[in-house]
C-alpha positions in Angstrom: -8.0 13.4 -8.7 -8.7 9.8 -8.6 -8.4 9.2 -12.4 -5.0 11.4 -12.2 -3.7 8.6 -10.1 -4.7 6.1 -12.3 -2.8 7.9 -15.1 0.4 8.7 -13.4 0.0 5.3 -11.4 0.3 3.7 -15.2 2.5 5.5 -16.6 5.0 5.1 -12.9 4.0 1.5 -13.7 5.4 1.0 -16.7 8.6 3.2 -16.3 9.8 1.0 -13.8 8.4 -1.7 -15.6 11.0 -1.7 -18.3 13.1 -1.8 -16.1 12.4 -5.2 -15.3 14.8 -7.4 -17.3 11.6 -10.1 -18.2 10.0 -10.7 -22.3 8.4 -7.5 -23.6 5.1 -9.0 -23.7 5.5 -10.9 -20.6 5.4 -7.3 -19.1 3.0 -6.0 -20.8 0.7 -8.8 -20.1 1.3 -7.8 -16.4 -0.7 -4.4 -17.3 -3.8 -6.6 -17.8 -2.8 -8.6 -14.7 -3.1 -5.7 -12.4 -5.4 -4.0 -14.1 -8.1 -6.6 -13.9 -6.4 -7.4 -10.3 -7.7 -3.4 -9.5 -10.8 -4.1 -10.9 -12.0 -7.1 -8.6 -10.0 -4.8 -6.3 -12.7 -2.3 -5.8 -15.2 -5.1 -5.4 -13.9 -6.0 -2.2 -13.0 -2.5 -1.2 -16.7 -1.4 -0.3 -18.7 -5.5 0.4 -15.6 -5.8 3.1 -16.7 -2.2 4.3 -19.9 -3.8 5.1 -18.1 -5.8 8.0 -17.1 -3.1 9.6 -19.9 0.3 9.3 -24.0 0.1 10.4 -26.1 -1.1 7.8 -27.8 2.2 7.0 -31.0 2.9 9.1 -33.2 1.9 6.6 -33.5 0.1 3.2 -32.1 1.7 0.9 -31.4 0.2 -3.7 -28.4 -1.4 -4.1 -26.3 1.5 -5.8 -27.1 3.3 -3.1 -26.0 1.1 -0.8 -23.1 1.3 -2.3 -23.0 4.6 -2.0 -23.7 4.5 1.7 -20.8 2.2 3.0 -18.2 3.7 -0.1 -14.9 2.9 -0.5 -11.9 2.0 2.4 -8.1 2.0 1.2 -7.0 -0.8 3.2 -9.1 -3.6 2.1 -8.6 -2.5 -1.2 -4.9 -3.3 -0.6 -5.4 -5.8 0.2 -7.5 -7.7 -2.3 -5.2 -6.0 -5.1 -1.9 -7.6 -3.9 -3.3 -11.2 -3.4 -5.3 -11.0 -6.0 -1.9 -9.6 -7.8 0.2 -12.5 -6.2 -2.6 -15.3 -7.0 -2.2 -13.6 -11.4 1.6 -13.4 -10.9 2.1 -16.8 -9.4 -0.3 -18.6 -12.0 2.0 -17.2 -15.1 5.2 -17.9 -13.7 6.3 -14.3 -13.2 9.5 -13.4 -10.4 7.0 -11.9 -7.4 9.3 -10.3 -5.5 10.6 -8.3 -8.8 7.2 -6.9 -10.1 6.1 -6.0 -6.6 8.8 -3.9 -5.9 8.5 -1.9 -9.5 4.8 -1.4 -8.5 4.8 -0.1 -4.9 5.6 3.0 -6.1 2.6 3.1 -8.5 0.4 2.2 -5.3 1.2 5.3 -3.4 1.3 7.3 -5.9 -2.8 6.9 -6.8 -3.2 6.8 -3.1 -1.3 10.3 -2.6 -3.6 11.6 -5.4 -7.1 9.9 -4.5 -6.1 11.4 -0.8 -5.4 14.4 -2.0 -8.6 14.5 -4.2 -10.2 13.7 -0.8 -10.0 17.3 0.1 -11.6 18.3 -2.7 -15.5 16.5 -2.0 -14.9 16.1 2.4 -14.7 12.9 2.3 -12.1 10.8 5.5 -11.6 14.9 7.4 -10.1 15.6 10.5 -11.7 15.8 13.5 -12.7 19.4 15.0 -9.4 21.4 16.4 -10.3 23.0 19.5 -7.3 24.8 20.1 -7.3 27.0 16.8 -3.9 26.9 14.8 -3.2 28.0 11.9 -6.7 28.9 12.0 -8.1 25.1 10.7 -11.3 24.6 11.4 -9.9 20.5 11.6 -6.8 18.1 12.0 -5.4 18.2 8.6 -5.4 14.4 8.5 -5.9 13.4 5.0 -3.3 16.8 4.1 -0.4 14.8 5.3 -1.1 12.1 4.4 -0.8 12.9 0.6 2.0 15.3 0.9 3.7 12.0 3.3 2.7 9.6 0.2 4.1 11.5 -2.7 6.9 12.1 0.0 7.5 7.9 -0.3 7.2 7.8 -3.7 10.0 10.1 -4.4 11.9 8.2 -1.8 11.3 5.1 -3.8 12.1 6.8 -7.0 15.5 8.0 -6.5 16.8 6.4 -3.4 14.6 3.4 -2.1 14.6 1.3 -5.4 15.4 -2.0 -3.6 12.9 -3.5 -1.1 10.5 -1.2 -1.7 7.5 -3.4 0.0 9.1 -3.8 3.2 10.2 -0.3 3.4 6.3 0.7 2.8 5.2 -2.2 5.1 7.7 -0.1 7.8 6.7 2.9 6.9 2.5 4.0 5.9 0.9 1.7 8.1 2.8 3.7 11.4 1.3 7.0 9.7 -1.8 5.8 9.5 -2.2 4.1 12.5 -1.9 7.7 14.4 -3.1 9.9 11.8 -6.6 7.5 12.7 -6.3 9.3 16.0 -7.5 12.6 14.4 -10.2 12.0 12.4 -13.5 12.6 12.6 -15.6 10.4 9.7 -17.1 7.2 10.8 -14.0 5.0 11.7 -16.3 2.1 11.9 -15.7 -0.8 13.7 -13.5 -4.8 12.9 -12.8 -6.3 16.3 -11.9 -4.2 19.3 -13.5 -0.9 20.2 -10.7 1.1 21.6 -9.1 1.0 17.9 -10.1 1.4 15.2 -11.0 -0.7 11.5 -8.1 0.5 10.0 -5.3 1.0 13.3 -6.2 -2.9 13.5 -5.0 -4.1 9.7 -1.8 -1.0 10.2 -0.5 -3.5 13.4 -1.1 -6.8 11.3 0.5 -5.2 7.3 3.6 -3.1 10.1 4.6 -6.9 11.7 4.4 -8.4 7.9 6.9 -5.7 7.5 9.2 -6.5 10.3 9.4 -10.0 9.4 10.1 -8.7 5.7 13.1 -7.0 8.2 13.9 -10.3 10.0 14.7 -12.6 6.3 16.5 -9.6 4.8 18.7 -9.4 7.7 19.1 -13.1 7.9 19.8 -12.9 4.2 22.0 -10.5 4.4 24.3 -12.5 7.7 23.8 -15.9 5.2 25.2 -14.2 2.4 28.3 -12.7 4.4 28.7 -15.9 5.3 29.0 -18.3 2.7 31.2 -14.9 1.2 34.1 -16.3 3.6 33.7 -19.8 3.3 34.1 -18.9 -0.2 37.2 -17.2 0.8 38.5 -19.7 3.2 38.5 -22.3 0.5 40.4 -20.2 -1.7 42.9 -19.5 0.5 43.3 -23.0 1.8 43.1 -24.6 -2.3 46.5 -21.6 -2.4 48.3 -21.7 0.6 48.0 -25.9 -0.3 
């Protein structure tokens, strides 16, 4: 499923980049930058797990150690975006525009990846004591996958601007709540009360609120400028 998600993400990105008013060769180059960012992010998605999970009970070969710690989406996401922004700034791209077109690819890749978790048996929900629809465990990964597919559709059909903001105001909220119903080892970062993913979700949501506040300020300034121009025009007409 991860392979399907990657294919879908690339196809969606190519479609969205076609709408960007930039040189064709530059848009092709950005695919390379995003590809390199994704490869680098896989390294951090595993390495940073060494900080939040207890070590294996006995020393393992390096390959088995990497498998033991696995991958965490949030570590990969943060590393991917940071590296991508660095590449975009060095190459003098308009970062906001390209990140806006990138977000649907992130959600569709994540949706397929989370659906794949259902097949391989990872990222499972906690056991349900009160039987509902004969489900042995809470469908945390399935609900997350459905949410991400819906969010991708909204980004492609309705939410075509400020996608980074909308993503940071929506997905972290769902992830924070679903973490209470996860049955696998969640690790520990800063507190023993919240899981690392919940703590990161809070930080990302606060960043989303900041983007919302900044957008509101830009909107007010834009309206103020328009009103000022109208007053100047009216003064010029009246004499």
